[in-house]
MISEKOL-112640 format. One line per field, with one value per residue (C-alpha): residue in one letter; residue number from 1; x, y, z. Coordinates in Angstrom, 3 decimals, padded with zeros to 6 digits. Example, Ala and Ser with C-alpha at 12.3 -4.5 7.8 and 13.67 -1.06 7.14 Angstrom:
2
res c(a s)
n c(1 2)
east c(012.300 013.670)
north c(-004.500 -001.060)
up c(007.800 007.140)
This chain:
291
res c(m t s s r r s l g y v s a y p v v v a y a a d s i a v d y l v v a g g g g g y g g i t t d q y g g g g g a g g m r s t v t a t g g s g s l e t p l a i a r n e n y a v v i g a g g a g g s s g s p s v f s s v i s l g g g y g d g i t g g s g g g s r a i n p s g t g g t g n s n q g f a g g n g a l s p g v s s g a g g g g g a s t v g t n s s g n t g g n g g s g r a t s i s g s s v t y a g g g g g a g g i t n g t g t d g g g n g n r a g v a g n g t t n r g a g g g g a y t a s g g t a g s g g s g i v v l s y a t s s g t i t i g a g l t g s t t t s g a n t i a t i t a g a g n v s w a)
n c(1 2 3 4 5 6 7 8 9 10 11 12 13 14 15 16 17 18 19 20 21 22 23 24 25 26 27 28 29 30 31 32 33 34 35 36 37 38 39 40 41 42 43 44 45 46 47 48 49 50 51 52 53 54 55 56 57 58 59 60 61 62 63 64 65 66 67 68 69 70 71 72 73 74 75 76 77 78 79 80 81 82 83 84 85 86 87 88 89 90 91 92 93 94 95 96 97 98 99 100 101 102 103 104 105 106 107 108 109 110 111 112 113 114 115 116 117 118 119 120 121 122 123 124 125 126 127 128 129 130 131 132 133 134 135 136 137 138 139 140 141 142 143 144 145 146 147 148 149 150 151 152 153 154 155 156 157 158 159 160 161 162 163 164 165 166 167 168 169 170 171 172 173 174 175 176 177 178 179 180 181 182 183 184 185 186 187 188 189 190 191 192 193 194 195 196 197 198 199 200 201 202 203 204 205 206 207 208 209 210 211 212 213 214 215 216 217 218 219 220 221 222 223 224 225 226 227 228 229 230 231 232 233 234 235 236 237 238 239 240 241 242 243 244 245 246 247 248 249 250 251 252 253 254 255 256 257 258 259 260 261 262 263 264 265 266 267 268 269 270 271 272 273 274 275 276 277 278 279 280 281 282 283 284 285 286 287 288 289 290 291)
east c(001.502 003.724 003.195 004.466 004.327 003.109 002.609 -000.950 -000.073 001.127 -000.164 001.697 005.261 005.268 004.183 001.405 002.465 000.315 000.847 -001.452 -001.767 000.097 -002.143 -001.158 000.057 002.790 001.448 003.565 001.702 001.759 -000.833 -000.988 -003.596 -005.342 -003.319 -004.234 -005.806 -004.042 -005.292 -006.862 -005.326 -007.020 -007.076 -004.127 -001.886 -001.762 -001.409 -002.247 000.238 000.531 -001.189 000.837 001.009 -000.957 000.945 002.882 003.537 005.302 007.107 008.928 011.833 011.074 008.439 007.441 009.053 012.125 010.801 012.223 010.774 007.683 007.036 004.664 001.401 000.631 -002.843 -005.170 -007.136 -010.887 -010.892 -011.987 -009.490 -010.680 -009.446 -010.300 -008.966 -008.647 -010.057 -007.965 -008.956 -010.661 -009.037 -008.926 -009.432 -007.072 -006.972 -008.624 -006.835 -006.238 -006.434 -005.342 -006.182 -004.244 -002.181 -003.462 -001.899 -002.981 -004.359 -002.144 -002.611 -004.038 -002.027 -002.512 000.212 -002.003 -000.503 -001.022 000.705 002.795 002.182 000.626 002.694 002.089 000.176 002.031 001.944 003.544 006.374 006.460 004.390 005.416 004.473 002.440 004.331 004.309 003.992 007.490 007.016 004.722 005.911 007.580 006.626 005.377 007.448 007.213 005.478 006.280 004.743 006.309 003.355 003.743 007.025 006.695 004.455 004.935 003.454 005.232 005.146 003.430 005.529 006.189 006.966 010.690 011.485 010.035 008.258 010.474 010.065 008.896 011.510 010.384 007.636 008.273 006.127 007.740 007.915 006.319 008.397 009.555 007.634 009.127 009.406 008.552 008.699 005.951 004.061 007.082 008.175 009.239 006.455 006.766 003.973 003.092 004.626 003.675 001.831 003.370 002.577 001.291 003.700 003.362 005.387 006.432 004.273 005.712 005.866 004.279 006.629 006.085 002.404 001.714 -000.261 001.397 000.508 -001.353 -001.916 -004.554 -005.716 -006.643 -003.981 -003.091 -004.668 -002.644 -002.397 -005.147 -004.063 -000.709 -001.764 -000.188 -000.981 -002.893 -001.478 -002.068 -003.804 -005.130 -008.900 -008.955 -007.225 -009.525 -007.377 -008.733 -006.818 -006.135 -007.454 -005.284 -005.024 -006.720 -004.756 -004.105 -003.499 -001.210 -000.816 001.777 002.005 003.379 000.984 001.548 000.336 -003.310 -005.906 -007.242 -010.885 -011.493 -014.884 -017.906 -017.421 -013.822 -012.425 -009.343 -007.519 -004.804 -001.707 001.380 005.017 007.417 006.291 003.974 000.374 -000.154 -003.578 -004.060 -007.067 -007.859 -011.211 -013.873 -014.212 -014.764 -012.942 -010.373 -009.775 -007.540 -008.265)
north c(001.423 -001.626 -003.775 -006.765 -007.614 -010.635 -011.610 -012.057 -013.495 -012.161 -009.613 -010.059 -010.893 -008.854 -009.807 -007.787 -006.902 -005.210 -004.161 -005.295 -004.334 -006.324 -008.580 -007.147 -004.023 -004.076 -002.297 -001.333 -001.062 000.134 -001.494 -000.260 -001.575 000.261 000.836 -000.762 001.249 001.861 000.088 001.609 -000.927 -002.518 -001.784 -002.304 000.024 -002.143 000.753 000.291 -000.271 001.564 000.242 -001.503 -000.053 -001.579 -004.012 -002.442 -004.213 -002.408 -002.944 000.426 001.587 -000.604 -002.883 -003.515 -005.923 -007.937 -009.150 -008.502 -005.882 -007.315 -007.948 -005.808 -007.450 -008.261 -006.779 -007.861 -005.232 -004.871 -007.020 -005.916 -005.991 -005.584 -002.729 -002.317 000.428 -000.822 001.280 002.122 000.341 002.239 002.100 -001.569 -002.835 -003.954 -002.295 -003.764 -005.249 -003.386 -005.235 -004.857 -007.922 -010.827 -008.532 -008.357 -006.289 -007.138 -004.615 -003.528 -005.244 -003.187 -002.234 -005.316 -007.395 -008.333 -009.772 -007.931 -006.466 -004.838 -006.007 -003.981 -003.048 -005.041 -003.495 -003.175 -006.682 -007.973 -008.739 -008.249 -008.753 -009.439 -007.254 -008.771 -010.207 -008.573 -010.261 -010.943 -009.147 -006.391 -005.046 -005.643 -006.616 -004.348 -003.554 -005.218 -003.708 -004.215 -003.612 -003.592 -003.005 000.159 000.978 001.427 000.741 001.234 -000.222 -001.078 000.899 -000.472 -001.994 -000.172 -001.141 -000.560 -001.345 -002.946 -000.832 -000.052 -001.679 000.286 001.308 001.833 004.454 005.371 003.961 002.591 004.574 003.386 001.579 003.521 003.554 003.045 005.421 004.696 006.896 005.159 008.462 010.267 011.715 010.032 009.464 007.495 005.125 002.749 004.087 002.658 004.302 005.117 003.241 004.827 005.294 005.994 009.198 009.601 008.463 006.880 008.841 007.755 007.568 008.489 009.311 007.100 008.611 009.540 007.633 009.494 007.821 010.211 012.131 011.624 009.640 010.544 009.000 007.514 009.618 009.061 007.161 006.310 003.154 004.421 003.049 004.841 005.783 003.834 005.174 004.173 004.437 003.993 007.400 009.032 008.279 007.490 005.278 006.605 005.159 003.823 005.640 004.307 002.593 003.448 001.863 003.568 002.137 003.172 002.160 003.480 006.117 004.850 001.361 002.130 004.058 003.171 003.410 003.787 002.221 002.988 002.758 003.984 007.450 008.116 010.328 010.143 012.222 011.796 011.528 011.415 008.638 007.048 007.525 007.334 006.284 007.033 005.400 006.623 005.139 002.574 -000.798 -001.528 -002.369 -000.852 -001.762 -000.785 -000.277)
up c(-032.017 -032.223 -035.306 -037.207 -040.874 -042.802 -046.475 -047.689 -051.101 -054.420 -056.931 -060.197 -059.130 -055.886 -052.352 -050.711 -047.143 -044.480 -040.858 -038.060 -034.393 -031.768 -029.708 -026.326 -024.542 -021.875 -018.777 -015.782 -012.503 -008.925 -006.655 -003.043 -000.604 002.209 005.365 008.657 011.448 014.725 017.830 020.930 023.311 026.279 029.983 032.339 030.298 027.180 024.737 021.055 018.254 014.952 011.838 009.159 005.662 002.821 000.651 -002.230 -005.542 -008.379 -011.675 -011.659 -009.453 -006.434 -004.934 -001.329 001.109 000.227 -003.133 -006.595 -008.916 -010.592 -014.301 -016.425 -017.479 -021.111 -021.605 -024.423 -026.252 -025.761 -022.635 -019.161 -016.281 -012.709 -010.531 -006.840 -004.569 -001.004 001.821 004.853 008.035 010.843 014.269 015.271 011.699 008.946 005.532 002.440 -000.588 -003.830 -007.156 -010.759 -012.840 -011.261 -009.020 -005.437 -002.664 000.876 003.351 006.221 009.577 012.437 015.493 017.643 016.023 013.064 009.873 006.572 003.544 006.252 009.808 012.585 015.617 018.789 021.641 024.942 026.433 029.634 029.207 025.442 022.308 018.722 015.765 012.930 009.977 006.541 003.170 001.819 -001.511 -000.231 003.133 006.486 010.008 012.756 015.827 019.218 022.241 025.914 029.327 032.769 035.138 037.169 035.416 031.651 028.669 024.937 021.733 018.486 015.267 012.164 009.406 006.133 002.555 003.087 006.754 009.858 012.431 015.397 018.792 021.792 024.358 027.936 027.872 024.234 021.451 018.300 015.074 011.848 009.239 006.204 002.945 -000.486 -003.444 -007.067 -010.161 -012.133 -012.433 -013.873 -010.534 -007.310 -004.748 -001.509 -000.487 002.341 005.546 008.949 011.842 015.227 018.436 021.641 024.566 028.276 027.986 024.343 021.436 018.329 015.082 011.820 008.847 005.175 005.567 008.586 011.471 014.756 017.921 020.681 024.033 025.409 022.322 018.688 016.862 013.283 010.206 007.379 004.225 001.645 -001.519 000.033 001.877 005.107 008.571 011.339 014.740 017.950 021.061 024.506 024.684 028.467 028.717 026.159 023.111 019.645 017.225 013.742 010.499 007.700 004.388 001.264 -001.485 -005.124 -008.532 -011.071 -014.592 -017.170 -020.830 -024.116 -025.458 -028.986 -028.072 -027.277 -025.292 -021.842 -020.758 -017.011 -016.446 -014.293 -010.558 -010.665 -009.979 -012.062 -014.515 -017.162 -017.838 -019.986 -018.991 -021.902 -024.245 -021.663 -020.567 -016.802 -015.470 -011.768 -010.075 -006.586 -005.552 -006.343 -008.010 -011.689 -014.897 -017.209 -020.842 -023.739 -027.422)
């Protein structure tokens, strides 16, 4: 436990000095939102794009988008701090935000060019459509889709925490954007990859947990607790768009500085890595506190 010292007066000729607990605890965090669902497209060969990854904000190793690494929060003891784990979006729906105290990561946009933490890929539009934008310090944009009636059709891949989703090319759907790794848990784990877009001949591939596109079948879902985007599809040909993966909150602090309580409504656990305690929260909404 960190401490400081102060004089409380004198006994005889000598000062009496005591130690007291620091007022706050420095807490590193990773906050990843729910990934966006893929899109099922609309008729006339407008195939669905891949879902964008949930926004990623982090104080360790790397953060999402083009932003700088974030600053740990100074946490007061015996105070409640809100935590919410964002759900992944179903096909045709964006993901939900994840929250730790004042830190909010935005849900990924779904695969119709929708803006989010990372943007959803564009569906195949004649002559071309633009992928949804990502939040600058959370993720990147989705890829573009294009349609040439009677010739070719392909949808864009969803954006990821590290790169944009790729554009479609002819009858090939775009791949999902790359996720980004962080070692906040003590080992390197990659989060927030984008989903692949559907293509007329070749479907796009999901990246770093993102679901694969599937024009006429069941597209892949984003990985749970990675905030990855779902794959795009084409419902008019019997396809089903994939869902985005749920988000996660990981908190790291010096074990010697205090003890965390994970409150009701939250699913989580704690481990240690070196001198730090790691709290991993995977579902729910509630409060955490430190003593």
